N, C-alpha and C positions, 0 to 999 in steps of 0.2 A: 503494499500500501503506500503510494507516494504522499508525503505528508509536506514536501518541501514548501508549500505556499504558506503552510503555517509558520507563524515566528514564536519560537519556544520562549525567547527572551521576555514576551509578554505577559508570561506566566509569573514572573519574578517579583516579588513583592518584597522590597528592601527593610520594610517596617514589620515583616513577620518570621517566625521561626519556621525551620525544616522545609526550606524553599528546593533544597535538591532532591528532599524525598517528595515533595510534592510535583516537582519537573518529571521524575522519573515516573511516578504513578500514572500521570497524565499520558506520557510516552508510551506505557504499557497499555491502558485500555484503548488510545488512539489506535493502536494496531487491532484492536479486537472489537470495540463499539462503546456504548454507554455503561456508566458505572457509578457507583456511591463511592466517594473516597472515605479512604481509611485513615487520610494523615491528618494530624490534629495541626493545623496551622493556628498560631496564637500571636497575636502583637506581643513584639517585645522591645523593650527601650534598654539602649546599650550605650555607653559613652565611648568615647575614642579611644580610653586608655586600655582596654583590654584587647583591642585589634593590634595597637602599636607594639604591646607586649608579646601578641602572638607572631607580629610581623618579624619583631625583632630577634626572636628564639626559634623561628619556623626551621631552622637548619640544625637544631638541637635534636639528638638521637628520640626522645619523646615524641616530639612533633612530627618528625619526618616518618616515624611507624604510625602514626594516625592520619597522616596524609596518603602514604604508600597503601595502607590498610583499605581506607575508604576509595581511593581510586580504582584499588584492585576489584573491589567488589562492585562499583559501578560499572566497570569493563563486562565482569561477567553477567549482570544483570541484563546489560545491553543486549550481549551476545546470546543470552537464554532468549529474550524476546524474539529476536531473528529465529531462533529454532522452535517456537511455539510452546518454550516451557514455562510454567507458572512458576510463582515465587513465593518462599515462605516469607509471612509477614511478620513473625517476630525476630526472623533474622534481619529484615528489611529494616525494622526499628532500630535494632540493636546497631547496625553501621550508621544510620542516616539520621536518625533523631537527635536532637540537641547539641550539634556539633557547635563549635565554636562560631559565633554569628557571621562574623567576615570571611572565616574560611568556606562557611555554607554558602555565602552568595557567591563568591568566587568561584567555587567549583559549580555551582548551578549556572553562572555564566559560561563557563568553560563548556559544559554539557550543552547548554543550549546553542552554543556556537556550533558545536560538533553536529549537532541533530538537524540546525538549519540546512548544513551543507550536505549531509547523507544520514539516512535514518535506518538503513538496513546494512548489516555487514556480514560478510561471508565466512570471516575467519578472524581468530585473534590479530593475526597480521594485518589484516584488512583495516581492522578497528584501531590498532595502532598507528599505522600509517595515516589514517585519516585525523587521528588525535593530534599528531605531530604537525600535519599539514595545516592545521587551523592556526598555528603559530602562536598559540597563547601558554603562557607561563602561570602557574596557580599562584607561585609567590609574588611575581611581578603584577599580576592583576590584584593579587589581596593587597599589596601595599598600596594600591592607587585608590582602594575601595571608599575610604571616607571623604575622597575629592567628588564621589559620583554624583553625590547631589548639587555640589557647587557647579559643576562640570556637566551637568545635563544639558542635552542640546537646546538650544534656545531659539524659538521660532519667531523670526523677526518680520514675518509676512504682514502684521497689522501696522510696522512703522513705516514712514516716509521721511526722507530727508527734508530737513526744514520743520518737521512737526514738534509742536509743543505738548509735552505731556504734564499732565497737572502737577503730578507728585510721585513718589517711589511706589506707592500703593498700586496706583492707575497703570504705572509702567509696568508692574509684575502681572498684572491682570491682562494686559496686552500682550506679554510674552508668555503666558500661561506658567508662569514660576510661583513658588512658594514665597509669601512674604515673610521675611527674617529680620532680626536684630542683631545687634552687637557685632562679634567677630564673624558671624555666619553672614551677616548683611554686607559687611566688608568685603567678603571673600567673594561672595555672589556679584557685587558689582564688578570687581576685579575680571570676574569671568564675562560679564557682559561686554566689557571692553573688548573681548575678542571677536564679538560680533556684530558692534556697532560702536561708533563714537558719539559723544554729545558733550553738552556744555550746561553746568547748572546756572540757573536765575532764580535764586531764592530756593523754594522747594520743587520748582520745574526742571523738566530735563527737555533740552533742546537737541534735537536728532541732528548731527553733523554729517554723518557717514553711515552707510550700513554697507559692510563686506559682502561680497559675494560667496567667500568661503571663509570660515572662521579662523583665525590665527592661531599659530602654535602658542603655548603659553610663555613661550623665552621670547616671543615675537611680537612686539606690540608695534612696530611700524615707526619706530622713531630712530632719528639719527643721532649718534652719540657725539660726543666731542672729537672723538677720534677716529672718525669715519673718512674714509677714503675721498668722498665728496669734499669734506671740510678742507682735509688738506690738500687736495688739487686747486681747489679754489683760493686757498692761502697761497700756494707758490704763483699763481697766476696773478694774484694782487700784488705780490710782493715783485714779481718781476716789472708789472707795470709801473709802480709806484718808483722802482730804483731808477727808471729812465727817465722820470719828470723833472722838471725844475721847480723850484718852490718847495714848500712844506705841506700844501694842503691841495685837494681835489675834489671837486664837489660837481656831482652829476646826479639826474633823476634815478629811480630805481630801475626804470627800464633800461637806461644808458647802462647803468652799472651790470646789468643781468647780461646784457649783449655783449659788454666788454669782456666779461668773465665766461663768456661762452655757455651761459645759462639756457639763454634764448638765442634765436637766430636773427637775421636782419628783417626777416619777415613778420615776427613777432609785435603785435599792436599796430602794424601797420595795413594788414588784410582786413577788408570788412568782411562783416557777416554775410553778406552776398555772395562774395569772392570765393570764402571758406565753403559755402553750401554747393559752389559748384565743383569742387575737388572730388566729390564721389556722392551718387546718389544716395547712399545709406546715412550722410551727414542731415541733420536737422537743426534748427534752431536751439533746441534743447540739448543734442549732443555738444553743440559748441558753446553753449554757455555753461553745460554741466562740466566740460573740460577744464574751464578755468576755475571753477569751483572746487573739483575735486583737486587740483595741484597747488590750491593756495598753500595750505600749511606747509606742503613739501618744500616750496619755495623760501618760504619764509625761514625755515629751519636750516637749510644748505646757506642762504646767504648771512644769515646774522649768526649762526655757528661759527662759520668763519671771522666774521668782524670781532666777535665777542673774545675769541681765542686769542687774535692779535692784541685786542685790548687789553687782556687780563696778563699777555706778556710784554706790556707797556711798549710794543712796537706800533700802534696805531691809536688815537681816539677819533671816536666818530659822532657826529650830531645830526637828528632828522629836522630838516628845516622846512618850514613852509613858506611858500611862496605865493604872493598875490597878484594876480594880473589885473591891470585897469587899461584905461585909455590915456595917454599924454595928451593934453588938451592943446597943445603948440603944435606937434606933428602929427596927430590923429594916430598915431604908432601904438601897437601895445606898449606897456611899461610894467615892467615888474619891479618888486620890491620885496625884502623880508617882512615876514609878519612881526610885528611887536606883540609883546605880553597883551595887550590891549586888543590887538586885532586877532589873536589867538582866543581870548574870553569871548569876542562878538561871535566868533565863527563856533567857537563849542556850544554857544547858547542856541544858536540856530540849528545845529545838527543835533542836540538834544530834542529840540522842540519839532523837526521832521520825523526824527527817530518816534518819539516816543507818542507824541501828540496827532501827527499826521497819519504816519504808518503803523502805530499801534504796536511797535516791538519793544522789547526790552534791550536787546544788545543788537550791535551793528553788525555780527556774523548771520543776524536772521535775515537781514538784508539782500545779503550774497545768497543764503540758501534758497530764498524766493526768487531770486533773478531780478530783484526790485533796484540793483545798484545804480542804474541808468536815470529811472525816477526819483531815486531818492538825492543824488547828487543834482539834478536839475531842478528839484524844488528848493536845494539848499543855494544854489546860485541865483536862481530868481530870486530870493529872498534878499540876499547878500547884494544884488545889483540894485534893488528896490531901496534898499538902506544906504547903503555906502558907495555905489555905484562900481564895485567889483564885478569883473566877468564871472573869473572862476579862481581858483586856487589848487597849489599841487606841492607834493612832497619831493624834497632831494636829500641825498645824504652826503654828507660833506665831511671828508676823512683827513685827520691830520697826522703827520709823520714825520720823523727825523730821517732823512735820506741815508745816512751813514750808518744808522743801526739796521735798517731795512737791507744795506747792502752785505752786511756782516752775516747775516742769519739765512739769506737767498742760498748759498750753497747747501748748506745742511738741510734744509726744508725739500729743496731737489732731488738729494739724496734720498731723502726718507720717502718721497713719493715712487721714487722708482723701485725702491725696495718694497713696498706696499703694492705697486703694479705686479712684481715678480712672484711675490706671496700670492697673490689671488688666482695668477695661472697655476700654480703648483696646488692651489687648494682646489680649483676646477678640475685639473686634470686627474686629483686623485678621487674626487667624488665622483666623475665620468668612468673611472677605472674600477671603482667598486659596482657601478650599474652593471658593467659588461662582465664583471666576474659572476656577479650574480645571475645574470641572464645565462651565463655559459655552463654554470654548476646546475642550475634548473633543467638546462636542456640535457645535460650529462645525467641527472637522476632520472629525468622521464623515459630517456631512452634506454639506461640499464633496467628500470622497473618494467618496461615493455617487454625486455628482452627476457626478463625472468618469467614473466606471466606467459609468454609465447613459450617459452622453454618446458614449462610444464602445463602445458594444455589450458592455459586460461585458467588454471586453479591455483591462487595464491597462497591458499592453506597447505599446499603440497610442497611448497618450496621449501628445502632444509634450512636450518639455521644458519649452518655454516654458509649458505649462499645468501641468506639475508642480510648477515653481519655485513656485506660487500656492499650493501645499498645504504647510501649516506644522503640526507639531503640537508641542504643548507640553509641555516635559519631565515624565513620570512624576514625578520626584523634587520637582516644583515647591512642592508644598505643605510637604514637610519642609523644603526650602531655605529658604522663606518662615519657617518657624517659627523656624528656627535664627538667621535674620537679625532677626526679632523680637525673641527672646531677648536677642541680642547688642546692640542697638540701641535697644531700646523697654523692655523689661522692666525694673523696677527691684527691687533686693533678690537674693533667693535664685532663680537662673533654673530650677533643676531643681523646684520646688514648684509644684503645680497647685491653686489655690485656688478655692474655690467661695464667694462671699459667701453665699447662700442656706443652705448648708450648716453654715457657721460660726454664722451668726444662729439657725438652729434649734436645732443643737446635740444634737440628738436620736437620730441613728442610728448616727453613725459615732465617738463617742465612749463609753469605758467605764471601769470601775474599774479603777485601776493596783494598788492594795493591798488586800487583802482581810484586814485585820486585825482587824475585827472579828467575832465570830461569834453575832452576836444569832440 
C-alpha cells in the first residue's frame, strides 16, 4: 500500500508524550485499516534543562544503549509490518513509552522522514540503506530540538512590503505564530528576521522587505566592516584622493557612487520610459522596486567605507544640504549651502508633508509606497511659496590630509589583492566539494545497482562481506565542507557572499540610497 502522499510529520505533537509510539502505531494500522489507538498520548511539560542534559551526555554508554535498543526495536517493528506480522503490545510499550521527551521527538521525526520517503522495506539491508539516505542524525537533530518552535516555518503570505502592522500580537496572528514574551519573544523576533525585514514605529511594525527564501541563521545579509566591498571602495577612494590637489573634495552622492564604480554612468540619467524599453518584462513597479530593494545595500557599502576611514583618522566627512534658487540679476540657478535656520525651515516642511499630508510616521514609508516623487514635489512647492527656493539636494564633503592618504595606500592595495585571492581559493574549494559529492554519489549508485543485479534483484541475499564495500557519502558533506572552509580558509566577514565580477561591473545590484534631488 502506497502511503507516500501522507505526511507522517503531521502526526507529531511537540507538547505530548509518546510521539514515537503514536507514529508507529499509526503506520502499523495504515497498512491494515481503521483502528482504536492503544497509545496513551498525554500532554507533557518539560523545561529545556532535561534536554540539554540528555544532549550533553548522549554519548555516554548508558544513553547510547537506550538509543541503540530503541532504534533496533523500531527497525524490527517496521520490518515486521512489511511481513504482515502483529506486534506485542507490552513489548511495544516497554520500548517506546516514557522516552526522554526530546529523544522521543527527535526519533519520531527521523521515522517520519524515513516513512515519507519509503514505507515498505524488503530487508534489513533495504531499511538501513533508506535510513542512512535520509541524512538525519538523531544526536544532531535532538540538539536542535529546543529551537524547533522558534524556528518553525513562518508564513509571510499575508504581509506586503510597506505594510504597517498595528502591534506584535497582530503580527503573530498574520504570521500564524504563537504569541510569546520574555526571552522566547526575543528569539522569535530574531527568527522573523530570517523571513522579512521591518522597522519599528512605537508598537507598530513597518514591513521593509520580504525574502523569497529564508536566510540561514548565520546570514542576516549585513555587510561587516571587514567586507571586501568596503575594502575595495576604500582603496578606490584613497587612490582618488591621493591624486587630488588641496584637502577637500565635495560631490553629490550620485557622483561619489559613479566615481567609486558603485553605479555606472547611466545611473540616474535614464528615464523610466527608456528603462521600460529594455525588456518587455519590465514594468514601472519593477523599476521602482529595484531602487527600493537596493537602498540599504548602497548605504551600507558607501558609509561603511567612509566610517572606516574616518575611524582611522584618514578622513572626515560632512553631509551638506545645498539649496537652489534663482539669481535675480542673471536669472540663472543659484546654489548656496543651507544655514541652520534654512535646515530648520526644511525640517518643518518635511515633517508637515510626511505626517499631515501623507499620513506616514517615518520617511522610509514614503519609499516603500513609491511616493518619493509626490513627497518631494509637495515639499518643493511649499518651500518655493514660502522662500522662493526651487529645490534642495545633499552632497558629501570629504576632508583629508594627502600625505597620510599616500602612506596607507600601498598597504590597502596589498590587502585587497590578498582578499581577492582568498575569495578565489574559497570559491574553488566549495566548487570542488560539490563535484566530489556528485562523483561519490554516482559511484555509490553504480555500486549499489551492480550488487542488486548481481544477486538477481534481491538486496536481502547480498552477503555482508559485499555490503561492507558499499559506502555512501553523507548528504550533509557539502554543507560541512563549506562550514570548514568558512572557518579555516575564508578571511574576513564569513557571512558575506562576494562576486568579483558583480563588484567590478557594479551595474545591476547597486542603486540610489537617497533621492534628495527632484529634477
